[in-house]
KOLMARLO-37227 format. One record per residue (C-alpha): residue number from 1; residue in one letter; chain; y, z, x. Coordinates in Angstrom, 3 decimals. Layout:
N
n=NUM, res=a, chain=A, north=Y, up=Z, east=X;
...
END
This chain:
409
n=1, res=m, chain=A, north=0.011, up=0.007, east=-0.002;
n=2, res=t, chain=A, north=3.444, up=-0.926, east=1.280;
n=3, res=k, chain=A, north=5.461, up=2.259, east=1.579;
n=4, res=r, chain=A, north=9.098, up=2.530, east=0.504;
n=5, res=r, chain=A, north=11.302, up=2.759, east=3.450;
n=6, res=k, chain=A, north=15.095, up=2.909, east=3.928;
n=7, res=g, chain=A, north=16.781, up=0.486, east=1.580;
n=8, res=r, chain=A, north=13.548, up=-0.819, east=0.005;
n=9, res=l, chain=A, north=12.440, up=-0.151, east=-3.554;
n=10, res=i, chain=A, north=8.957, up=-0.015, east=-5.029;
n=11, res=v, chain=A, north=9.620, up=-2.359, east=-7.975;
n=12, res=g, chain=A, north=6.844, up=-2.975, east=-10.414;
n=13, res=k, chain=A, north=4.190, up=-1.058, east=-8.468;
n=14, res=s, chain=A, north=2.495, up=2.302, east=-8.628;
n=15, res=v, chain=A, north=4.332, up=5.301, east=-7.203;
n=16, res=a, chain=A, north=2.061, up=7.566, east=-5.087;
n=17, res=i, chain=A, north=2.833, up=11.167, east=-6.072;
n=18, res=l, chain=A, north=2.022, up=14.331, east=-4.117;
n=19, res=l, chain=A, north=2.086, up=17.550, east=-6.192;
n=20, res=v, chain=A, north=2.928, up=20.629, east=-4.132;
n=21, res=g, chain=A, north=2.216, up=23.902, east=-5.945;
n=22, res=i, chain=A, north=-0.132, up=23.192, east=-8.880;
n=23, res=g, chain=A, north=-0.562, up=26.696, east=-10.261;
n=24, res=g, chain=A, north=1.929, up=28.346, east=-12.551;
n=25, res=y, chain=A, north=4.860, up=26.142, east=-13.387;
n=26, res=g, chain=A, north=3.471, up=23.301, east=-11.263;
n=27, res=n, chain=A, north=0.557, up=22.961, east=-13.712;
n=28, res=g, chain=A, north=3.067, up=21.579, east=-16.226;
n=29, res=y, chain=A, north=3.621, up=18.547, east=-13.958;
n=30, res=v, chain=A, north=-0.104, up=18.096, east=-13.539;
n=31, res=e, chain=A, north=-0.646, up=18.059, east=-17.286;
n=32, res=e, chain=A, north=2.362, up=15.646, east=-17.834;
n=33, res=l, chain=A, north=0.824, up=13.142, east=-15.414;
n=34, res=l, chain=A, north=-2.747, up=13.556, east=-16.745;
n=35, res=n, chain=A, north=-1.708, up=13.086, east=-20.320;
n=36, res=y, chain=A, north=0.321, up=9.889, east=-19.614;
n=37, res=k, chain=A, north=-1.048, up=6.936, east=-21.514;
n=38, res=g, chain=A, north=1.416, up=4.148, east=-20.637;
n=39, res=e, chain=A, north=1.711, up=1.448, east=-18.057;
n=40, res=e, chain=A, north=0.226, up=2.203, east=-14.696;
n=41, res=i, chain=A, north=3.414, up=3.111, east=-12.812;
n=42, res=f, chain=A, north=2.062, up=5.943, east=-10.654;
n=43, res=k, chain=A, north=-1.057, up=7.542, east=-9.173;
n=44, res=i, chain=A, north=-1.623, up=11.135, east=-8.144;
n=45, res=a, chain=A, north=-2.103, up=10.676, east=-4.426;
n=46, res=g, chain=A, north=-2.938, up=14.326, east=-3.761;
n=47, res=a, chain=A, north=-2.229, up=17.985, east=-4.511;
n=48, res=v, chain=A, north=-1.324, up=20.888, east=-2.229;
n=49, res=d, chain=A, north=-1.698, up=24.594, east=-2.992;
n=50, res=p, chain=A, north=-2.952, up=27.570, east=-0.968;
n=51, res=a, chain=A, north=-4.917, up=28.652, east=-4.096;
n=52, res=p, chain=A, north=-5.687, up=25.434, east=-5.972;
n=53, res=e, chain=A, north=-8.305, up=27.184, east=-8.142;
n=54, res=k, chain=A, north=-5.424, up=28.863, east=-10.034;
n=55, res=c, chain=A, north=-4.445, up=25.502, east=-11.523;
n=56, res=k, chain=A, north=-5.607, up=25.259, east=-15.131;
n=57, res=s, chain=A, north=-6.223, up=21.488, east=-14.650;
n=58, res=i, chain=A, north=-8.145, up=21.687, east=-11.418;
n=59, res=e, chain=A, north=-11.362, up=20.345, east=-12.851;
n=60, res=k, chain=A, north=-9.584, up=17.334, east=-14.275;
n=61, res=l, chain=A, north=-8.011, up=16.585, east=-10.908;
n=62, res=k, chain=A, north=-11.400, up=16.778, east=-9.273;
n=63, res=k, chain=A, north=-12.957, up=14.437, east=-11.797;
n=64, res=l, chain=A, north=-10.307, up=11.897, east=-10.894;
n=65, res=n, chain=A, north=-11.100, up=12.431, east=-7.206;
n=66, res=v, chain=A, north=-7.633, up=13.601, east=-6.384;
n=67, res=p, chain=A, north=-7.663, up=14.913, east=-2.832;
n=68, res=i, chain=A, north=-6.632, up=18.589, east=-2.686;
n=69, res=y, chain=A, north=-5.320, up=20.321, east=0.424;
n=70, res=h, chain=A, north=-4.013, up=23.797, east=1.366;
n=71, res=t, chain=A, north=-1.031, up=22.476, east=3.328;
n=72, res=m, chain=A, north=1.243, up=19.419, east=3.233;
n=73, res=e, chain=A, north=0.410, up=18.673, east=6.853;
n=74, res=e, chain=A, north=-3.271, up=18.209, east=5.972;
n=75, res=f, chain=A, north=-2.319, up=15.767, east=3.258;
n=76, res=y, chain=A, north=0.008, up=13.680, east=5.453;
n=77, res=a, chain=A, north=-2.624, up=13.486, east=8.180;
n=78, res=e, chain=A, north=-4.601, up=11.191, east=5.848;
n=79, res=h, chain=A, north=-2.201, up=9.838, east=3.130;
n=80, res=q, chain=A, north=1.396, up=8.944, east=2.262;
n=81, res=a, chain=A, north=3.425, up=9.671, east=-0.740;
n=82, res=d, chain=A, north=6.457, up=7.882, east=-2.310;
n=83, res=l, chain=A, north=7.427, up=11.055, east=-4.364;
n=84, res=v, chain=A, north=6.675, up=14.675, east=-3.694;
n=85, res=v, chain=A, north=7.020, up=17.119, east=-6.545;
n=86, res=i, chain=A, north=7.554, up=20.624, east=-5.192;
n=87, res=s, chain=A, north=6.887, up=23.566, east=-7.491;
n=88, res=s, chain=A, north=6.373, up=26.228, east=-4.900;
n=89, res=p, chain=A, north=8.203, up=29.655, east=-4.547;
n=90, res=i, chain=A, north=11.942, up=29.608, east=-3.689;
n=91, res=q, chain=A, north=11.445, up=30.557, east=0.014;
n=92, res=f, chain=A, north=9.461, up=27.335, east=0.658;
n=93, res=h, chain=A, north=11.810, up=24.816, east=-1.029;
n=94, res=s, chain=A, north=13.869, up=23.877, east=1.993;
n=95, res=e, chain=A, north=11.056, up=23.790, east=4.481;
n=96, res=q, chain=A, north=8.759, up=21.721, east=2.299;
n=97, res=t, chain=A, north=11.531, up=19.316, east=1.198;
n=98, res=c, chain=A, north=12.472, up=18.671, east=4.775;
n=99, res=l, chain=A, north=8.866, up=18.112, east=5.710;
n=100, res=a, chain=A, north=8.300, up=15.652, east=2.913;
n=101, res=l, chain=A, north=11.458, up=13.760, east=3.843;
n=102, res=s, chain=A, north=10.332, up=13.620, east=7.523;
n=103, res=y, chain=A, north=7.248, up=11.682, east=6.302;
n=104, res=g, chain=A, north=9.384, up=9.189, east=4.335;
n=105, res=s, chain=A, north=8.816, up=10.696, east=0.866;
n=106, res=n, chain=A, north=11.404, up=11.162, east=-1.855;
n=107, res=v, chain=A, north=11.428, up=14.639, east=-3.402;
n=108, res=l, chain=A, north=11.706, up=16.316, east=-6.770;
n=109, res=c, chain=A, north=12.071, up=20.034, east=-5.928;
n=110, res=e, chain=A, north=12.124, up=22.729, east=-8.556;
n=111, res=k, chain=A, north=15.258, up=24.898, east=-8.968;
n=112, res=p, chain=A, north=17.027, up=26.516, east=-7.276;
n=113, res=v, chain=A, north=17.645, up=24.103, east=-4.523;
n=114, res=s, chain=A, north=16.949, up=26.811, east=-1.897;
n=115, res=a, chain=A, north=17.420, up=30.482, east=-1.326;
n=116, res=t, chain=A, north=20.536, up=30.041, east=0.856;
n=117, res=v, chain=A, north=23.443, up=27.588, east=1.288;
n=118, res=e, chain=A, north=22.412, up=27.100, east=4.984;
n=119, res=e, chain=A, north=18.906, up=25.990, east=3.924;
n=120, res=a, chain=A, north=20.406, up=23.536, east=1.424;
n=121, res=l, chain=A, north=22.622, up=22.102, east=4.205;
n=122, res=r, chain=A, north=19.476, up=21.441, east=6.281;
n=123, res=m, chain=A, north=17.995, up=19.710, east=3.262;
n=124, res=i, chain=A, north=21.087, up=17.368, east=2.978;
n=125, res=k, chain=A, north=20.808, up=16.453, east=6.677;
n=126, res=a, chain=A, north=17.118, up=15.734, east=6.415;
n=127, res=r, chain=A, north=17.660, up=13.638, east=3.261;
n=128, res=d, chain=A, north=20.412, up=11.568, east=4.840;
n=129, res=q, chain=A, north=18.384, up=10.987, east=7.995;
n=130, res=a, chain=A, north=15.385, up=9.845, east=5.945;
n=131, res=g, chain=A, north=17.458, up=7.653, east=3.547;
n=132, res=k, chain=A, north=15.661, up=9.057, east=0.582;
n=133, res=f, chain=A, north=16.635, up=11.023, east=-2.490;
n=134, res=v, chain=A, north=16.163, up=14.714, east=-3.456;
n=135, res=g, chain=A, north=16.284, up=15.714, east=-7.039;
n=136, res=i, chain=A, north=16.575, up=19.373, east=-8.036;
n=137, res=g, chain=A, north=14.661, up=20.214, east=-11.209;
n=138, res=y, chain=A, north=17.269, up=21.725, east=-13.498;
n=139, res=q, chain=A, north=15.852, up=20.071, east=-16.597;
n=140, res=w, chain=A, north=18.936, up=20.408, east=-18.731;
n=141, res=s, chain=A, north=20.870, up=18.240, east=-16.202;
n=142, res=f, chain=A, north=18.232, up=15.472, east=-16.727;
n=143, res=s, chain=A, north=18.331, up=15.837, east=-20.523;
n=144, res=e, chain=A, north=19.976, up=13.266, east=-22.823;
n=145, res=a, chain=A, north=21.975, up=15.942, east=-24.545;
n=146, res=i, chain=A, north=23.652, up=17.342, east=-21.442;
n=147, res=s, chain=A, north=24.091, up=13.853, east=-19.984;
n=148, res=s, chain=A, north=26.031, up=12.806, east=-23.079;
n=149, res=l, chain=A, north=28.052, up=16.046, east=-23.080;
n=150, res=k, chain=A, north=28.953, up=15.612, east=-19.418;
n=151, res=q, chain=A, north=29.962, up=12.047, east=-19.950;
n=152, res=d, chain=A, north=32.433, up=13.096, east=-22.672;
n=153, res=a, chain=A, north=33.773, up=15.758, east=-20.293;
n=154, res=l, chain=A, north=34.196, up=13.252, east=-17.475;
n=155, res=t, chain=A, north=36.027, up=10.755, east=-19.639;
n=156, res=g, chain=A, north=38.396, up=13.341, east=-20.991;
n=157, res=k, chain=A, north=37.185, up=13.170, east=-24.609;
n=158, res=l, chain=A, north=36.850, up=16.929, east=-24.662;
n=159, res=g, chain=A, north=40.054, up=17.653, east=-22.789;
n=160, res=r, chain=A, north=40.540, up=19.985, east=-19.842;
n=161, res=p, chain=A, north=37.908, up=22.707, east=-19.487;
n=162, res=k, chain=A, north=39.396, up=26.160, east=-20.057;
n=163, res=s, chain=A, north=36.616, up=28.726, east=-20.298;
n=164, res=l, chain=A, north=32.764, up=28.636, east=-20.464;
n=165, res=k, chain=A, north=30.404, up=31.415, east=-21.323;
n=166, res=t, chain=A, north=26.617, up=31.815, east=-21.640;
n=167, res=i, chain=A, north=24.360, up=34.634, east=-22.642;
n=168, res=v, chain=A, north=20.550, up=34.894, east=-22.256;
n=169, res=l, chain=A, north=18.346, up=37.926, east=-23.158;
n=170, res=w, chain=A, north=14.912, up=37.136, east=-21.947;
n=171, res=p, chain=A, north=12.663, up=40.262, east=-21.765;
n=172, res=r, chain=A, north=10.060, up=40.147, east=-18.992;
n=173, res=d, chain=A, north=6.969, up=42.392, east=-18.859;
n=174, res=f, chain=A, north=5.225, up=44.136, east=-16.006;
n=175, res=a, chain=A, north=2.899, up=41.121, east=-15.568;
n=176, res=y, chain=A, north=5.888, up=38.953, east=-14.756;
n=177, res=y, chain=A, north=6.887, up=41.132, east=-11.835;
n=178, res=t, chain=A, north=3.323, up=41.499, east=-10.560;
n=179, res=r, chain=A, north=2.350, up=37.861, east=-10.845;
n=180, res=s, chain=A, north=3.200, up=37.229, east=-7.165;
n=181, res=s, chain=A, north=4.083, up=38.984, east=-4.014;
n=182, res=w, chain=A, north=7.597, up=37.539, east=-4.051;
n=183, res=a, chain=A, north=8.662, up=38.318, east=-7.632;
n=184, res=g, chain=A, north=11.943, up=40.381, east=-7.698;
n=185, res=k, chain=A, north=12.144, up=40.293, east=-3.951;
n=186, res=i, chain=A, north=15.169, up=39.653, east=-1.690;
n=187, res=r, chain=A, north=13.073, up=38.574, east=1.370;
n=188, res=d, chain=A, north=9.419, up=38.025, east=1.936;
n=189, res=q, chain=A, north=7.202, up=39.895, east=4.509;
n=190, res=k, chain=A, north=8.226, up=37.347, east=7.265;
n=191, res=g, chain=A, north=11.933, up=37.940, east=6.610;
n=192, res=n, chain=A, north=12.503, up=34.654, east=4.759;
n=193, res=w, chain=A, north=15.176, up=34.787, east=2.075;
n=194, res=i, chain=A, north=13.975, up=34.595, east=-1.551;
n=195, res=l, chain=A, north=16.692, up=36.159, east=-3.643;
n=196, res=d, chain=A, north=14.464, up=36.147, east=-6.690;
n=197, res=s, chain=A, north=16.367, up=37.488, east=-9.643;
n=198, res=v, chain=A, north=17.171, up=36.935, east=-13.323;
n=199, res=a, chain=A, north=20.077, up=34.632, east=-12.214;
n=200, res=n, chain=A, north=18.250, up=32.759, east=-9.507;
n=201, res=n, chain=A, north=14.949, up=32.037, east=-11.386;
n=202, res=a, chain=A, north=14.299, up=32.132, east=-15.151;
n=203, res=t, chain=A, north=17.867, up=31.802, east=-16.263;
n=204, res=a, chain=A, north=19.224, up=29.817, east=-13.289;
n=205, res=h, chain=A, north=19.265, up=26.698, east=-15.513;
n=206, res=f, chain=A, north=22.044, up=28.117, east=-17.639;
n=207, res=l, chain=A, north=24.257, up=29.362, east=-14.914;
n=208, res=h, chain=A, north=23.991, up=25.972, east=-13.143;
n=209, res=n, chain=A, north=24.617, up=24.121, east=-16.450;
n=210, res=m, chain=A, north=28.158, up=25.542, east=-16.683;
n=211, res=f, chain=A, north=29.003, up=24.281, east=-13.214;
n=212, res=y, chain=A, north=27.351, up=20.949, east=-13.876;
n=213, res=v, chain=A, north=28.970, up=20.068, east=-17.208;
n=214, res=i, chain=A, north=32.443, up=20.308, east=-15.844;
n=215, res=g, chain=A, north=31.768, up=18.750, east=-12.379;
n=216, res=e, chain=A, north=34.125, up=15.910, east=-11.486;
n=217, res=k, chain=A, north=31.338, up=13.306, east=-11.062;
n=218, res=t, chain=A, north=28.045, up=12.580, east=-12.754;
n=219, res=d, chain=A, north=26.112, up=14.064, east=-9.777;
n=220, res=r, chain=A, north=28.546, up=16.853, east=-8.896;
n=221, res=s, chain=A, north=29.275, up=20.330, east=-10.244;
n=222, res=a, chain=A, north=32.384, up=22.475, east=-10.477;
n=223, res=v, chain=A, north=33.349, up=24.453, east=-7.379;
n=224, res=p, chain=A, north=33.216, up=28.295, east=-7.586;
n=225, res=l, chain=A, north=36.079, up=30.077, east=-5.741;
n=226, res=e, chain=A, north=35.771, up=33.767, east=-6.585;
n=227, res=l, chain=A, north=33.361, up=36.080, east=-8.352;
n=228, res=d, chain=A, north=33.597, up=39.391, east=-10.255;
n=229, res=v, chain=A, north=30.000, up=40.656, east=-10.090;
n=230, res=e, chain=A, north=28.098, up=43.425, east=-11.766;
n=231, res=l, chain=A, north=24.392, up=43.678, east=-11.009;
n=232, res=y, chain=A, north=21.975, up=46.207, east=-12.606;
n=233, res=r, chain=A, north=18.313, up=47.114, east=-12.312;
n=234, res=a, chain=A, north=15.827, up=48.809, east=-14.635;
n=235, res=n, chain=A, north=12.483, up=47.537, east=-13.366;
n=236, res=q, chain=A, north=10.855, up=48.832, east=-10.142;
n=237, res=i, chain=A, north=11.896, up=45.742, east=-8.094;
n=238, res=e, chain=A, north=13.946, up=45.092, east=-5.023;
n=239, res=n, chain=A, north=16.569, up=42.819, east=-6.556;
n=240, res=y, chain=A, north=18.438, up=42.976, east=-9.879;
n=241, res=d, chain=A, north=17.151, up=42.202, east=-13.454;
n=242, res=t, chain=A, north=20.615, up=42.097, east=-15.117;
n=243, res=a, chain=A, north=23.592, up=39.987, east=-14.069;
n=244, res=a, chain=A, north=27.111, up=39.954, east=-15.417;
n=245, res=i, chain=A, north=29.240, up=37.472, east=-13.382;
n=246, res=r, chain=A, north=32.672, up=36.034, east=-13.978;
n=247, res=i, chain=A, north=33.593, up=32.995, east=-11.925;
n=248, res=k, chain=A, north=36.904, up=31.388, east=-11.083;
n=249, res=t, chain=A, north=36.530, up=27.678, east=-10.406;
n=250, res=r, chain=A, north=38.568, up=25.135, east=-8.571;
n=251, res=e, chain=A, north=38.727, up=23.136, east=-11.758;
n=252, res=g, chain=A, north=40.780, up=25.868, east=-13.372;
n=253, res=a, chain=A, north=38.110, up=27.012, east=-15.832;
n=254, res=d, chain=A, north=36.762, up=30.606, east=-15.908;
n=255, res=i, chain=A, north=32.897, up=30.922, east=-16.365;
n=256, res=l, chain=A, north=31.173, up=34.063, east=-17.720;
n=257, res=f, chain=A, north=27.416, up=34.441, east=-17.244;
n=258, res=l, chain=A, north=25.424, up=37.277, east=-18.894;
n=259, res=a, chain=A, north=21.703, up=37.471, east=-18.426;
n=260, res=t, chain=A, north=18.927, up=40.228, east=-18.392;
n=261, res=h, chain=A, north=15.186, up=40.730, east=-18.370;
n=262, res=a, chain=A, north=15.634, up=44.363, east=-19.397;
n=263, res=t, chain=A, north=16.250, up=44.195, east=-23.147;
n=264, res=k, chain=A, north=13.795, up=44.816, east=-25.949;
n=265, res=e, chain=A, north=15.235, up=42.065, east=-28.031;
n=266, res=r, chain=A, north=15.186, up=38.366, east=-27.162;
n=267, res=l, chain=A, north=18.106, up=36.036, east=-27.457;
n=268, res=e, chain=A, north=17.660, up=32.416, east=-26.490;
n=269, res=p, chain=A, north=20.309, up=30.779, east=-24.246;
n=270, res=s, chain=A, north=23.589, up=30.500, east=-26.169;
n=271, res=f, chain=A, north=26.858, up=29.086, east=-24.885;
n=272, res=c, chain=A, north=30.401, up=28.350, east=-25.858;
n=273, res=f, chain=A, north=32.572, up=26.001, east=-23.801;
n=274, res=e, chain=A, north=36.277, up=25.901, east=-24.570;
n=275, res=f, chain=A, north=38.144, up=22.593, east=-23.795;
n=276, res=d, chain=A, north=41.672, up=21.562, east=-24.675;
n=277, res=k, chain=A, north=40.481, up=19.196, east=-27.402;
n=278, res=a, chain=A, north=37.208, up=20.755, east=-28.523;
n=279, res=t, chain=A, north=34.874, up=23.768, east=-28.492;
n=280, res=v, chain=A, north=31.236, up=23.062, east=-27.613;
n=281, res=y, chain=A, north=28.493, up=25.363, east=-29.035;
n=282, res=y, chain=A, north=24.891, up=25.890, east=-28.363;
n=283, res=d, chain=A, north=23.859, up=28.746, east=-30.575;
n=284, res=e, chain=A, north=21.324, up=28.615, east=-33.474;
n=285, res=k, chain=A, north=23.163, up=31.407, east=-35.218;
n=286, res=d, chain=A, north=26.276, up=29.384, east=-35.165;
n=287, res=g, chain=A, north=24.650, up=26.634, east=-37.218;
n=288, res=s, chain=A, north=23.866, up=24.316, east=-34.375;
n=289, res=s, chain=A, north=20.138, up=24.282, east=-35.242;
n=290, res=g, chain=A, north=18.987, up=23.930, east=-31.747;
n=291, res=e, chain=A, north=21.597, up=21.235, east=-30.894;
n=292, res=i, chain=A, north=24.702, up=21.156, east=-28.847;
n=293, res=r, chain=A, north=27.651, up=20.660, east=-31.125;
n=294, res=a, chain=A, north=31.310, up=19.933, east=-30.355;
n=295, res=v, chain=A, north=33.943, up=20.814, east=-32.855;
n=296, res=f, chain=A, north=37.227, up=18.967, east=-32.150;
n=297, res=k, chain=A, north=40.731, up=20.136, east=-32.853;
n=298, res=d, chain=A, north=41.114, up=17.497, east=-35.463;
n=299, res=g, chain=A, north=38.187, up=18.844, east=-37.447;
n=300, res=t, chain=A, north=35.594, up=16.278, east=-36.466;
n=301, res=t, chain=A, north=32.213, up=17.231, east=-34.950;
n=302, res=k, chain=A, north=29.744, up=15.580, east=-32.625;
n=303, res=h, chain=A, north=26.083, up=16.484, east=-32.138;
n=304, res=y, chain=A, north=24.605, up=15.930, east=-28.721;
n=305, res=g, chain=A, north=20.984, up=16.957, east=-29.428;
n=306, res=d, chain=A, north=18.733, up=19.694, east=-28.057;
n=307, res=p, chain=A, north=18.796, up=20.059, east=-24.187;
n=308, res=f, chain=A, north=15.244, up=21.665, east=-24.361;
n=309, res=l, chain=A, north=13.722, up=18.379, east=-25.616;
n=310, res=n, chain=A, north=11.410, up=16.540, east=-23.111;
n=311, res=r, chain=A, north=11.587, up=19.088, east=-20.342;
n=312, res=r, chain=A, north=9.706, up=16.789, east=-17.914;
n=313, res=r, chain=A, north=12.195, up=13.967, east=-18.240;
n=314, res=k, chain=A, north=13.326, up=14.846, east=-14.784;
n=315, res=l, chain=A, north=9.830, up=13.687, east=-13.470;
n=316, res=w, chain=A, north=10.095, up=10.255, east=-15.096;
n=317, res=i, chain=A, north=13.715, up=9.800, east=-13.990;
n=318, res=c, chain=A, north=12.572, up=10.432, east=-10.407;
n=319, res=i, chain=A, north=9.669, up=8.040, east=-10.750;
n=320, res=d, chain=A, north=12.117, up=5.419, east=-12.053;
n=321, res=a, chain=A, north=14.398, up=6.163, east=-9.177;
n=322, res=v, chain=A, north=11.622, up=5.392, east=-6.667;
n=323, res=r, chain=A, north=10.668, up=2.178, east=-8.446;
n=324, res=s, chain=A, north=14.097, up=0.770, east=-9.155;
n=325, res=g, chain=A, north=16.766, up=2.813, east=-7.477;
n=326, res=t, chain=A, north=18.018, up=4.469, east=-10.666;
n=327, res=p, chain=A, north=20.540, up=7.186, east=-9.678;
n=328, res=i, chain=A, north=19.417, up=10.772, east=-10.338;
n=329, res=p, chain=A, north=21.921, up=13.059, east=-12.009;
n=330, res=c, chain=A, north=21.121, up=16.300, east=-10.256;
n=331, res=g, chain=A, north=20.613, up=16.336, east=-6.531;
n=332, res=i, chain=A, north=21.277, up=18.836, east=-3.747;
n=333, res=e, chain=A, north=25.104, up=18.666, east=-4.088;
n=334, res=a, chain=A, north=25.023, up=19.222, east=-7.876;
n=335, res=a, chain=A, north=22.723, up=22.253, east=-7.448;
n=336, res=l, chain=A, north=24.727, up=23.805, east=-4.588;
n=337, res=a, chain=A, north=27.379, up=25.505, east=-6.829;
n=338, res=h, chain=A, north=24.705, up=27.734, east=-8.276;
n=339, res=t, chain=A, north=23.377, up=28.702, east=-4.822;
n=340, res=v, chain=A, north=26.857, up=29.425, east=-3.579;
n=341, res=c, chain=A, north=27.367, up=31.699, east=-6.585;
n=342, res=i, chain=A, north=23.977, up=33.421, east=-6.053;
n=343, res=n, chain=A, north=24.566, up=34.045, east=-2.355;
n=344, res=g, chain=A, north=28.012, up=35.452, east=-3.109;
n=345, res=a, chain=A, north=26.831, up=37.631, east=-5.957;
n=346, res=q, chain=A, north=24.121, up=39.094, east=-3.674;
n=347, res=k, chain=A, north=26.930, up=40.656, east=-1.666;
n=348, res=a, chain=A, north=27.611, up=43.050, east=-4.617;
n=349, res=g, chain=A, north=25.712, up=46.373, east=-4.860;
n=350, res=i, chain=A, north=22.911, up=46.880, east=-7.360;
n=351, res=t, chain=A, north=23.319, up=49.773, east=-9.809;
n=352, res=n, chain=A, north=20.282, up=51.423, east=-11.356;
n=353, res=y, chain=A, north=20.463, up=52.172, east=-15.015;
n=354, res=p, chain=A, north=20.526, up=55.898, east=-15.902;
n=355, res=a, chain=A, north=16.938, up=57.173, east=-16.285;
n=356, res=e, chain=A, north=17.594, up=58.492, east=-19.805;
n=357, res=l, chain=A, north=18.386, up=54.978, east=-21.001;
n=358, res=v, chain=A, north=15.285, up=53.310, east=-19.524;
n=359, res=v, chain=A, north=12.322, up=53.121, east=-21.850;
n=360, res=k, chain=A, north=8.927, up=52.343, east=-20.268;
n=361, res=g, chain=A, north=6.566, up=50.873, east=-22.746;
n=362, res=e, chain=A, north=2.962, up=49.824, east=-22.322;
n=363, res=e, chain=A, north=3.845, up=46.265, east=-21.301;
n=364, res=a, chain=A, north=7.522, up=46.345, east=-20.249;
n=365, res=i, chain=A, north=10.669, up=48.284, east=-19.495;
n=366, res=y, chain=A, north=13.865, up=47.972, east=-21.463;
n=367, res=v, chain=A, north=17.293, up=49.643, east=-21.533;
n=368, res=k, chain=A, north=18.510, up=51.305, east=-24.777;
n=369, res=g, chain=A, north=21.472, up=49.377, east=-26.266;
n=370, res=l, chain=A, north=21.724, up=46.853, east=-23.471;
n=371, res=g, chain=A, north=21.444, up=43.840, east=-25.734;
n=372, res=d, chain=A, north=24.269, up=45.094, east=-27.872;
n=373, res=v, chain=A, north=26.507, up=45.710, east=-24.827;
n=374, res=l, chain=A, north=25.940, up=42.226, east=-23.461;
n=375, res=k, chain=A, north=26.562, up=40.548, east=-26.836;
n=376, res=d, chain=A, north=29.793, up=42.450, east=-27.081;
n=377, res=c, chain=A, north=30.688, up=41.225, east=-23.588;
n=378, res=y, chain=A, north=29.910, up=37.724, east=-24.689;
n=379, res=e, chain=A, north=32.042, up=37.886, east=-27.793;
n=380, res=r, chain=A, north=35.013, up=39.443, east=-25.969;
n=381, res=q, chain=A, north=34.512, up=37.489, east=-22.721;
n=382, res=l, chain=A, north=34.448, up=40.655, east=-20.690;
n=383, res=l, chain=A, north=32.107, up=42.423, east=-18.231;
n=384, res=p, chain=A, north=30.156, up=45.577, east=-19.049;
n=385, res=s, chain=A, north=32.623, up=47.781, east=-17.154;
n=386, res=e, chain=A, north=35.440, up=46.240, east=-19.139;
n=387, res=v, chain=A, north=33.972, up=47.032, east=-22.508;
n=388, res=g, chain=A, north=33.358, up=50.654, east=-21.588;
n=389, res=a, chain=A, north=29.593, up=50.724, east=-21.190;
n=390, res=s, chain=A, north=28.688, up=54.256, east=-20.031;
n=391, res=w, chain=A, north=26.384, up=53.027, east=-17.311;
n=392, res=a, chain=A, north=28.623, up=50.312, east=-15.940;
n=393, res=k, chain=A, north=30.256, up=50.253, east=-12.452;
n=394, res=p, chain=A, north=33.493, up=48.374, east=-11.688;
n=395, res=a, chain=A, north=32.851, up=44.804, east=-10.691;
n=396, res=s, chain=A, north=32.696, up=43.725, east=-7.070;
n=397, res=k, chain=A, north=35.120, up=40.894, east=-6.161;
n=398, res=v, chain=A, north=33.623, up=38.310, east=-3.902;
n=399, res=d, chain=A, north=35.550, up=35.538, east=-2.216;
n=400, res=l, chain=A, north=33.480, up=32.403, east=-1.622;
n=401, res=k, chain=A, north=35.748, up=30.701, east=0.914;
n=402, res=a, chain=A, north=33.262, up=31.123, east=3.764;
n=403, res=y, chain=A, north=30.645, up=29.193, east=1.883;
n=404, res=l, chain=A, north=33.069, up=26.505, east=0.783;
n=405, res=d, chain=A, north=34.228, up=25.980, east=4.338;
n=406, res=q, chain=A, north=30.633, up=25.100, east=5.310;
n=407, res=l, chain=A, north=30.439, up=22.575, east=2.569;
n=408, res=s, chain=A, north=33.817, up=20.986, east=3.165;
n=409, res=w, chain=A, north=34.525, up=21.173, east=-0.606;
END
């Protein structure tokens, strides 16, 4: 098979795909490819995982004679890949992406782009040297709904962005934090940065989304300048399970992000974006019925659809990009604003909730009244310390200039 090299496209032929990390989230990619019934536009060239037996679809892969390896080096010793899909833990994103690029492969890497800004910069350098692309798997950024919304923001239909806010209450049980050795950790045993947290893993999509929607180009995000940060912890983990972050952006819009794994109640991602000409909602309680909806100052409305639809669209966009050079909407640069924010937020201290407010159930821990406090913060666009929460500590102010100087933004 003729491999894709710099400046050459694989038009009308099968894309060889290597799947890295096939247990957990990665199994979703496996199933997506195995269930495909259309034109023969790809083949699964191999799979890599240190514990492949944890993949729910392992027997199906074996029946198709898909070669399975424990390391990427073992795969590349015998095969090549046009596209590598990386679903491994955060601390491996940069190293594995750079390795794939060095062998001439394009990459779709799961979010976040990396644990640190420095790692992301290495990925950019490796990508540019290889002449390939690297997509970062924030699925909302690949969705038709967000693409349409961002286009209206870019063309000025919504007006100037003023303020954006998002809230997510996603309880997580003990099994979530014991599912791996890196869950809730700041570093791994070798000292590699992980920064696993509510804001850098499960709800990372929704923090990134606010930067992405108001970015000045299709494949760029807004630039964070300064943070007010409050981080809290109820679970017995190293990092935080609750984040309340206010962000000042270069674009002039303020961003508020509220997310926790330590509530008893569940609230799906909800947002409200204020522009000069319209307010954009995503909140089922607000009558959006699972769709993004813009209400314009003149009384008209526009529905953009549900950003959760077709969550693997990012995979097919990247396959198309290999075959025909179709641009990808979310690459390293678009994902970097989130990582800058996470790295900056980590400089703030983590406050433990008072013991008398923490309830330990059979399956999970939750904090009494936390959901109500965060919903109040969302409505009033304030942080917990500003609404008078008894357990709250004043926000830490973090200047992001040092990171932005590295990025020449």
